[in-house]
N, C-alpha and C positions, 0 to 999 in steps of 0.2 A: 502493500497499499504507500500512495508516495507523500510525500511533505506539508504539509496543510502551510501555502506558501500565504507571508504576510507580510506589510508594511508599515510603518509603523511611521506617527505623527506628532512633536509636539517639539516645541522649540523651548523645551527646555532640555539640554544635553541630559544632567543628567540623570533626569529622571530617561529619556528614552536609551541610553546603555544601560539601566535599570528594568525598563520592559527589556529587551533585549535580551539583560543573559534568562530574567528566566524566562522568557521564552522559545531561545534556544537549547534549554539544560532538557528539552522537549524532546524526545525520534518521531516526533508527523511531525513537529511543529518546526518552520523554516524562514527567517527574520529578514526578506529579499534588500530591506533598505528603510532607511533613517533618514525620518527631512521636520524642518523646524520652521516652515509654512503649510497653508492649503496649495498654493501655487505649488507647490514644491513638490507636494503627496497627487496635485491631477495628470501631469507631470511623470512621475514615476510609476502613477498606476497602469495611466497606459505604452508606454515600454516596458512594463515587468511584468504587466498584466496577474498580480496576484487575487488568492483564495478570497484575502479575507482586510481590511481596513481599520489599523486601530488608531484610532484622534483622535487630542486633545479638542478639549470646544475652539476656548481660548488663545490663539497664536495672531501676531501679526501679519501682513500683509492682504490674507486673508484667512479667516477664520474656518474652522472644523464647520459648522453651521450649511454656510456656501459652500465649502467644500464639495458637503453630503449629497445638499442638493443637488450640485452637477452630478458630480458621482451616480447618483440612480437616475437620472434623468437619463442618462448618456449610460443606465443597462447592464451599470460598472456591478464592481464587488460589494459583498452588504459589507457594513463599518459596524464600528461599533467605538461607541465614542465615549471618553473618557473624562470625568469630570473629579471633583471636589464637595466634600458633605456640604461647605455651605452656598452652595453654586445654585441653586433650584430655579434661577433664574431660567439659566439657556437648556435644560433635558425635554422642557414643550418641544423649544425651539427644533434643539437636534432630533428628536421622535419625529413633531412633523415633516423635517426635513427630512428625514428618511432611512431616519440606521436603524440598528438592530435591535438596539438598544442601550445601556448605557451603565460604565462598570466605573467606580468608585478609584483613584487612585491609589489611595490607601491602603486597599486588597489585597489578602494573603495571598501570596503564587497564584495555593489554590482556587482560587476562586476567576484568579483572571484567569487560564487553563483552560477553566473549565468551560467559560465564559466566552475567547479563545471560540470556542470547540464547537460548541455550543451555535452562535451565529457563520459561524463558518459553513454549519452544517444543514442550514439552511434554517432554525431557529431564531428565537433572541433573549434576551438578560436586561433585569434589572436588578441593578440591587436591593438588596430586600431594607434596605438600613431610609433609603431615601423613597420608596414608593408611596407609603401612607400620607407623606407628603408631599407628590408631587401625582396621586392620583387626587389629592382634597384642589390643590391645584386646576387641574382639570377639569372636576366636576362644577368646579366655580366662573371657572372663563371654559366654555362650552363652542368647541367648533363651530364655526359660521354653515349657513349649510352652502355657501358658494365654495368654500372649500370641502365638503367631507369626501363630492367626486375625490380631490390631490390628496384627503388621507387612505381612501381608499387606498389606493395609487400606491400607500406609501407600504403597504401590505409586507411583506415577505412570502415568496413561492408558498414559504409552510405556513406563516399564520392565517394565507388566504384557507388552505387545504386547514383548520380548526378551525376559523370562523364560517367554513359549509357545512362545517361538522355540528357548533353551535344554532347554525341557522335551525335542521336541523334535528334540532331539542336533545343532545346527545352530550355525558356528566363526562369529566376528564377520562375518569377510571374509563369510563366508553371510547374513547377521546386514546387515550393512551392506548389503549390493546390495539384500535384501529387503524394505528400511523407506528404504529410495534416503537413506545419510547415511553419514558419513566409521567409517571401523576405527577410531579416533581417537575417537568420538564413543560408542560403541556400549560401545568399553572403558569409557571414563566410569558406562556404566552399567547392565554386570554389574558393577562395582566397587559402586556404588551397591547393586543389589542384594545382595549379597552381605553387604552391613551390614546395610541394611536385618534380612535371613532371619536373621542371628548362622550365615551358611556362610562355611567354612572352601574352597570350590573349587566349580565349578561342579554338581558329584556333587548335596555335599551343600543345593545349592540347590534344586538339582529335590526332594530328599529331603521337605526342610523345608517345601517351598512346595504338593507332595503330600500329608503331614503338619497343612499346615494348611486343606486341602481343598480346593488349587489344581484348576481346570476350563479343564480348557483351549480356547481355545475359537478 
């Protein structure tokens, strides 16, 4: 099995080096490049065609939100965003831009590796330490109707499969069995779908999806 190929973006050299060290220690992960801003990230992705992008949100020249938006618009690789615990205001924009999730910079190495593998495999990753705050913010500021279709389009292929089963009324246990994955992973993916659609619960996600033109596969 070939290694998952990753490009890193962070404007702090020490953080880049630390992330690269953690990921490169895993036999199934390969760091192709390390860059310091969003424009360099776009160039690197175009040149190297990685399986995953791990990017900081706040960077000079071009931030991670805009870089993510451009990568996803060009059908680029999935994006896992890096952030800090007290930087809530960037979490929703980066998810809305198409990131498959976010991981905190102070996460244990095991969590970072698990997050990278989950996102590279078509899943999502939302750090549980800030998830309640992000959900509360999303509920207070739901996506406006004109943005609903864009939010729907930001779902990853695996999230679309999960949403398909949610719309069919399947439980997390049933979804996990159907997709041959862990129930914990399904819970994370459902949470990501709720955030992206601006829904408070599964019923709200179903309504929002259908209002945005969702058609079950």
